[in-house]
C-alpha positions in Angstrom: 2.3 13.7 -15.5 3.1 15.1 -12.1 6.1 13.8 -10.2 5.7 11.3 -7.4 9.1 12.2 -5.8 10.9 15.5 -6.0 14.2 15.9 -4.3 15.6 19.4 -4.8 19.2 20.5 -3.8 19.2 18.3 -0.7 22.4 18.3 1.3 23.3 16.7 4.7 26.5 16.6 6.8 27.4 14.8 10.0 30.2 16.3 12.1 31.5 18.3 9.2 31.5 15.3 6.9 29.3 15.7 3.8 27.0 12.7 3.3 24.6 14.2 0.7 25.7 17.0 -1.7 23.0 19.0 -3.5 21.1 15.9 -4.6 18.3 16.4 -7.2 15.9 13.6 -8.2 12.5 13.6 -10.0 10.6 10.4 -10.4 7.4 10.0 -12.3 4.6 7.5 -11.7 4.8 4.0 -13.1 8.6 3.8 -12.9 11.1 1.6 -11.1 14.3 3.5 -10.3 17.6 2.1 -9.0 19.7 4.2 -6.6 23.1 2.6 -7.0 26.5 3.1 -5.4 29.1 1.5 -3.2 28.6 1.0 0.5 29.0 4.4 2.2 27.8 6.4 -0.9 24.9 7.9 1.1 22.0 5.7 -0.2 20.5 4.9 3.2 20.9 8.5 4.4 19.0 9.7 1.3 16.2 7.2 1.9 15.9 8.3 5.5 16.0 12.0 4.4 13.2 11.4 2.0 11.2 9.8 4.9 12.0 12.8 7.1 13.7 10.5 9.6 16.9 12.5 8.9 16.5 16.3 8.5 18.4 17.8 5.6 20.7 20.8 6.1 19.3 22.4 3.0 17.0 21.6 0.1 13.4 20.3 -0.1 11.6 16.9 -0.6 8.1 16.5 -1.9 6.1 13.3 -2.3 2.9 13.7 -4.4 3.4 17.4 -4.3 3.6 17.7 -0.5 6.5 18.3 1.9 4.5 17.6 5.0 5.7 14.7 7.1 2.2 13.3 7.5 1.6 13.3 3.8 5.0 11.7 3.0 4.4 8.9 5.5 0.9 8.4 4.2 2.0 8.1 0.6 5.2 6.3 1.1 5.9 2.6 2.0 9.5 2.4 3.4 11.5 -0.8 3.8 14.6 -0.1 5.9 17.8 -1.9 5.6 17.4 -3.6 9.0 14.7 -5.2 11.1 12.4 -2.7 12.9 9.7 -5.3 13.9 9.2 -6.2 17.6 11.0 -9.5 18.4 8.0 -10.8 20.3 5.8 -10.8 17.2 5.0 -13.6 14.9 4.7 -12.7 11.2 0.9 -12.8 11.5 1.2 -10.2 14.4 3.3 -8.0 12.1 0.6 -8.2 9.5 -2.0 -7.1 12.0 0.2 -4.4 13.3 0.7 -3.0 9.8 -3.0 -3.3 9.1 -3.7 -1.1 12.2 -0.9 1.4 11.4 -1.6 2.0 7.7 -5.0 2.6 6.1 -3.8 1.4 2.7 -2.7 -2.0 4.0 -4.2 -5.0 2.2 -4.2 -8.0 4.6 -5.4 -10.4 1.9 -2.5 -9.4 -0.3 -0.2 -9.9 2.7 -1.3 -13.5 2.9 -0.8 -14.0 -0.8 2.7 -12.6 -0.6 3.6 -14.9 2.3 2.9 -17.8 -0.1 4.9 -16.2 -2.9 7.9 -15.4 -0.7 7.8 -18.6 1.3 6.9 -17.1 4.6 5.2 -18.9 7.5 2.7 -16.5 9.3 3.2 -18.5 12.5 7.0 -18.0 12.5 8.4 -15.9 15.3 10.3 -12.7 14.3 12.9 -13.5 16.9 13.9 -16.8 15.2 14.0 -15.5 11.6 17.2 -15.4 9.6 18.3 -12.1 8.2 17.1 -13.2 4.7 13.7 -14.2 6.1 13.4 -10.9 7.9 14.1 -9.1 4.6 11.4 -11.2 2.8 9.0 -10.3 5.6 9.7 -6.6 5.2 9.2 -6.9 1.5 5.9 -8.6 2.1 4.7 -5.9 4.5 5.9 -3.1 2.3 4.2 -4.3 -0.8 1.0 -5.1 1.0 0.4 -1.4 1.2 -1.2 0.5 -1.7 1.3 3.4 -1.6 2.3 5.9 -4.2 6.0 5.6 -3.5 7.9 2.5 -2.4 11.4 3.0 -0.9 13.4 -0.2 -0.6 16.8 -0.1 1.1 18.9 -3.1 -0.1 16.0 -5.5 -0.5 17.8 -8.3 -2.4 21.0 -9.0 -0.5 21.5 -12.4 1.3 19.4 -14.4 -1.2 19.8 -17.3 -3.6 18.6 -16.8 -7.2 15.1 -18.2 -6.6 14.5 -15.9 -3.6 15.8 -12.9 -5.6 13.5 -13.9 -8.5 10.5 -14.0 -6.2 11.3 -10.6 -4.6 11.8 -9.0 -7.9 8.5 -10.5 -9.1 6.8 -9.0 -6.0 8.3 -5.6 -6.8 7.1 -5.6 -10.4 3.6 -6.9 -9.3 3.4 -4.0 -6.9 3.8 -1.3 -9.6 1.0 0.4 -11.3 0.5 3.6 -13.3 0.1 5.6 -10.1 3.0 4.4 -8.1 6.8 4.5 -8.2 9.6 2.3 -6.7 13.0 3.5 -5.7 15.5 0.7 -4.9 18.8 1.3 -3.3 21.4 -1.4 -4.0 25.0 -2.0 -4.9 24.0 -5.4 -6.6 23.5 -3.9 -10.0 23.3 -7.1 -12.0 20.5 -8.5 -9.9 18.1 -5.6 -10.5 19.0 -4.1 -13.8 16.3 -5.9 -15.9 13.4 -4.4 -13.8 14.7 -0.8 -13.9 13.4 2.2 -15.9 15.6 4.8 -14.3 19.2 4.7 -13.0 20.8 7.0 -10.4 24.4 6.6 -9.5 25.4 8.0 -6.1 29.0 8.4 -5.0 30.3 10.2 -1.9 26.9 11.8 -1.5 26.7 13.2 -5.0 24.6 12.0 -8.0 27.2 11.4 -10.7 24.8 10.0 -13.3 21.1 10.1 -13.9 19.7 8.3 -16.9 17.1 5.9 -18.2 17.9 2.2 -18.6 16.7 2.4 -22.2 19.2 5.2 -23.0 22.1 3.3 -21.4 21.3 0.3 -23.5 20.5 2.0 -26.8 22.7 5.1 -26.8 25.7 3.7 -25.0 25.3 0.1 -26.0 26.0 -1.1 -22.5 24.3 -3.0 -19.8 23.6 -1.1 -16.6 26.2 -3.1 -14.8 28.8 -2.2 -17.5 27.9 1.4 -17.3 28.1 1.3 -13.5 31.6 -0.2 -13.6 32.8 2.4 -16.2 31.4 5.4 -14.3 32.7 4.3 -10.9 36.1 3.3 -12.1 36.5 6.8 -13.4 34.8 8.6 -10.5 
């Protein structure tokens, strides 16, 4: 099976400070991967580098075999870690905007996800809480029929029911031809949906493994493995 995402020897520095250090990632279709690390580990920079928002100093990135910006944007649905919607919009306007922007956007699915995630299409973006903005971005992201979904910290700020509904949305959005990469430092909340685990620290991948191997070979939960690895990092 061909890889959906290939990150090869990607490095990035800002003002002499290394943010990404020769990062290598290969993700196959039908997988949910967790990109985990403390705040400042480089997770958001890596997401933006995959999307070609940030240009790497070295290395290459391919999505569905292509390194072209247009192909990466066409095949990838990216949920950033902060609101990028126009404040004058209502949620229904954001749905129309995404429908105009992306040929793979499913407006009917967007309406269904509004119900699942407890969103009012008539609500103004300007008045939404941070948590409701994130739920809106999750709804818009998974209303696309993309090959790669990048989610930057999608489950912060939520109570257990809201987290459950978001994780349910993520799982429902996966099929045999798509892949999800979730960045988070809230390991316990996402570990039960993960197939692959990536630990990032100070810009370097310090562990790449499958969730199954961590549980069976190491006899640990992903959270316990995370604590062990980062305490010794």
